[in-house]
C-alpha positions in Angstrom: -76.6 166.3 -1.1 -73.8 163.8 -1.4 -73.0 163.2 -5.1 -70.9 160.2 -6.1 -69.4 158.7 -9.2 -69.7 154.9 -9.2 -68.8 152.0 -11.5 -65.8 150.7 -13.3 -62.8 153.0 -13.8 -63.4 155.2 -16.8 -67.1 154.3 -17.0 -68.4 155.9 -13.8 -72.0 157.1 -13.6 -73.5 159.9 -11.4 -75.3 158.9 -8.2 -76.5 160.3 -5.0 -75.5 158.8 -1.6 -78.5 158.3 0.7 -77.5 156.8 4.0 -75.5 153.7 3.0 -77.2 153.4 -0.4 -76.2 154.6 -3.9 -79.0 155.7 -6.2 -78.2 156.3 -9.8 -79.3 159.8 -10.9 -80.1 158.7 -14.4 -82.8 156.3 -13.1 -84.4 159.1 -11.2 -84.2 161.7 -14.0 -83.2 160.4 -17.5 -82.6 164.0 -18.6 -79.6 164.4 -16.3 -76.1 163.9 -17.8 -74.3 160.7 -16.9 -71.4 162.2 -14.9 -71.2 164.6 -12.0 -68.8 166.8 -13.9 -71.3 167.1 -16.8 -74.1 167.9 -14.4 -72.0 170.8 -13.1 -71.0 171.9 -16.6 -74.7 171.9 -17.7 -75.6 174.1 -14.6 -78.0 171.4 -13.4 -76.9 171.3 -9.8 -79.9 173.3 -8.6 -82.2 170.9 -10.4 -80.8 168.0 -8.4 -82.7 169.1 -5.3 -85.8 167.4 -6.7 -83.9 164.4 -7.8 -82.4 164.0 -4.3 -85.9 164.1 -2.8 -86.9 161.4 -5.3 -83.9 159.3 -4.5 -85.2 158.6 -1.0 -88.5 157.5 -2.4 -86.6 155.3 -4.9 -84.7 153.8 -2.0 -87.7 153.1 0.0 -89.5 151.3 -2.8 -86.4 149.2 -3.7 -86.5 150.1 -7.4 -83.9 149.4 -10.1 -80.8 151.6 -9.9 -80.2 151.3 -6.2 -77.1 149.6 -4.7 -75.7 149.1 -1.2 -72.6 151.2 -0.8 -70.4 148.2 -0.2 -71.6 146.6 -3.5 -70.1 149.3 -5.8 -66.8 150.9 -6.5 -66.8 154.6 -6.0 -64.6 156.6 -8.3 -63.4 160.2 -7.8 -66.6 162.3 -7.6 -65.3 164.5 -10.4 -63.7 162.2 -13.0 -62.4 164.6 -15.6 -61.8 168.1 -14.4 -60.0 170.6 -16.6 -57.7 171.5 -13.7 -56.6 170.2 -10.3 -55.0 173.2 -8.5 -53.3 172.8 -5.2 -51.9 175.2 -2.5 -48.6 174.8 -0.7 -47.9 176.0 2.8 -51.5 177.1 3.5 -51.9 175.9 7.1 -50.4 177.9 9.9 -49.4 174.8 11.8 -47.7 173.3 8.7 -45.6 176.6 8.3 -44.7 176.4 12.0 -43.4 172.8 11.8 -41.1 173.9 8.9 -40.1 177.0 10.8 -41.2 179.1 7.8 -43.0 182.4 7.7 -46.5 182.1 6.1 -46.4 183.1 2.4 -47.6 186.5 1.4 -49.7 185.1 -1.4 -51.1 181.7 -2.2 -48.5 179.2 -3.5 -50.1 177.4 -6.4 -49.1 174.2 -8.2 -51.0 171.6 -10.1 -51.6 167.9 -10.3 -52.4 166.0 -13.4 -56.1 165.1 -13.5 -55.1 161.6 -14.4 -53.8 161.3 -10.8 -57.4 161.2 -9.5 -58.6 158.0 -8.0 -61.5 156.7 -5.9 -61.8 156.8 -2.1 -60.9 153.1 -1.8 -58.6 152.6 -4.8 -55.0 151.6 -4.0 -52.1 154.1 -3.8 -49.3 152.8 -6.0 -45.8 153.5 -5.0 -43.8 154.1 -8.2 -40.5 152.3 -8.9 -38.9 155.7 -9.5 -39.4 157.0 -5.9 -40.0 155.0 -2.7 -40.2 158.1 -0.5 -44.0 158.6 -0.9 -46.0 160.7 1.6 -49.7 161.4 2.2 -51.3 164.8 2.8 -54.8 165.3 4.1 -56.6 168.2 2.4 -60.1 169.7 2.0 -60.9 170.0 -1.7 -63.2 172.7 -3.2 -65.1 171.8 -6.3 -66.1 174.6 -8.6 -69.8 174.7 -9.7 -69.9 177.7 -12.0 -67.5 179.4 -14.4 -65.5 182.1 -12.6 -63.1 184.7 -14.1 -62.0 187.7 -12.1 -64.6 186.9 -9.5 -64.6 189.0 -6.3 -63.9 187.6 -2.9 -67.4 188.5 -1.8 -69.0 186.6 -4.7 -66.5 183.7 -4.8 -68.5 181.2 -2.6 -71.4 181.4 -5.2 -69.0 179.6 -7.6 -68.4 176.7 -5.2 -70.4 173.5 -5.8 -69.2 171.7 -2.7 -66.3 169.9 -1.0 -64.6 166.5 -0.7 -61.8 164.8 1.0 -58.5 164.8 -0.9 -55.1 163.1 -0.4 -52.3 165.0 -2.1 -49.9 162.0 -2.3 -46.4 163.1 -3.0 -43.2 161.5 -4.2 -40.8 163.4 -2.1 -37.4 162.6 -3.7 -38.6 163.6 -7.1 -40.4 166.7 -5.7 -37.2 167.9 -4.0 -34.6 166.9 -6.6 -36.4 168.5 -9.5 -37.2 171.7 -7.6 -40.7 171.8 -9.0 -43.6 169.7 -7.9 -45.7 168.7 -10.9 -44.2 165.3 -11.7 -43.7 164.2 -8.1 -47.4 165.0 -7.4 -48.9 163.6 -10.5 -48.2 159.9 -10.6 -51.3 157.7 -11.3 -53.3 157.1 -8.1 -51.7 160.1 -6.3 -55.0 162.0 -5.8 -57.5 159.7 -4.0 -60.6 161.7 -3.2 -64.3 161.5 -2.3 -66.1 159.7 -1.0 -68.7 162.1 -2.2 -69.0 165.7 -3.4 -70.8 167.2 -0.4 -72.8 170.2 -1.7 -72.0 173.6 -0.2 -75.5 173.9 1.4 -74.6 171.0 3.7 -71.3 172.7 5.0 -72.2 175.9 6.8 -68.6 176.8 7.7 -65.8 175.0 5.7 -63.3 176.8 7.9 -64.2 174.9 11.1 -63.8 171.3 10.1 -61.7 168.7 11.9 -59.1 167.2 9.5 -56.8 164.2 10.0 -54.7 161.6 8.4 -53.8 158.2 9.8 -51.5 155.5 8.6 -52.6 152.2 10.0 -53.3 152.9 13.7 -51.0 156.0 13.9 -52.4 159.5 13.5 -50.1 161.6 11.3 -52.1 164.8 11.1 -54.8 166.2 13.4 -55.8 169.7 12.9 -58.7 171.9 11.8 -59.5 174.0 8.7 -59.5 177.1 10.9 -55.7 176.9 10.5 -56.0 177.7 6.8 -53.9 180.8 6.1 -55.8 181.8 2.9 -59.5 181.2 3.3 -61.6 179.7 0.5 -63.2 182.9 -0.8 -59.9 184.5 -1.2 -58.3 181.5 -2.8 -61.1 181.1 -5.4 -60.9 184.9 -6.2 -57.1 184.9 -6.4 -57.0 181.9 -8.8 -59.7 183.4 -11.0 -57.6 186.5 -11.6 -55.2 184.3 -13.5 -57.3 181.7 -15.2 -61.0 180.8 -15.8 -62.2 178.3 -13.3 -64.5 175.8 -15.0 -67.3 173.7 -13.4 -65.8 170.6 -12.0 -62.3 172.1 -11.4 -60.8 171.0 -8.1 -58.9 173.2 -5.7 -57.0 171.3 -2.9 -56.6 173.9 -0.2 -53.4 172.7 1.5 -52.3 170.3 4.3 -51.8 170.7 8.0 -48.8 169.8 10.2 -47.7 166.2 10.6 -46.7 164.9 7.2 -44.2 162.1 7.1 -41.3 164.0 5.5 -41.0 166.4 8.4 -41.0 163.7 11.1 -37.8 162.6 12.9 -37.1 160.1 11.5 -39.2 160.6 8.3 -42.2 158.3 7.9 -42.9 157.3 4.3 -45.6 155.0 3.0 -44.8 151.4 2.4 -46.7 148.5 0.7 -49.4 147.2 3.0 -50.1 150.5 4.8 -53.7 151.7 5.1 -54.0 155.4 4.7 -57.2 157.1 6.1 -58.0 160.7 5.5 -61.1 162.1 7.4 -62.7 165.5 7.4 -65.7 166.2 9.8 -68.9 166.6 7.9 -67.3 165.7 4.6 -66.4 162.0 4.9 -63.5 159.6 5.0 -61.4 157.9 2.4 -59.2 154.9 3.0 -56.6 153.5 0.6 -54.2 150.6 0.7 -50.6 151.2 -0.4 -49.2 148.8 -2.9 -46.0 148.6 -4.9 -45.9 149.2 -8.7 
């Protein structure tokens, strides 16, 4: 299943993506909550299998509650998570380009949930920092509460995956020696286009991942380069804090980010940033000035 949130910002509703059509889940089953996050919180993900089957019938009969994908705005699939947790230096090729040894343990930091934006929403360069960079990442979305979960059981807590861009204000990030503010400006976490449920991703550690600015590839790698794999990451985080349904874990970025290029390549107004992960999807965002 490919679950989406669609509609005006702050008023998104849950839908399912079928081919190039969006079907509103509330039209298929009025008992379902209005948001994807609330569906996960209610533990209703398994019940969506029937709704997904009905969605194709709805599509075929042209009933109310069906839109062409290009007719609607997609928001972030999860609009209001309790946490957005990110990993630093979690790709072997990214460590090599910095000439650093891989970390012994996952390096965790957070982004403000208010940074989340949709897969085609603009990235806004703030007046405070014009050295803004993009980072292609595979995001894990938690489907069930997890506290002190074992590595062997961790994947049972995963609802699915989405494309994630960990946009970063590099001057602020470096000058303040901590990453939260430089990573958390509004629009600094475009994601989507859909939450692809885990059953559709047999091996999340063998996916092609890339970022492109205009016609130039910045990053081209594969999730096999992940240093800490997803089961370990989920288990590790759960030892410190309870993971809630809808929480997002961005698993790190591969080599090729702009800040480590010679000369550095930062985003500028008018750029088009595309992040793509095989089997998960593609997001594309225009860069604009504040």
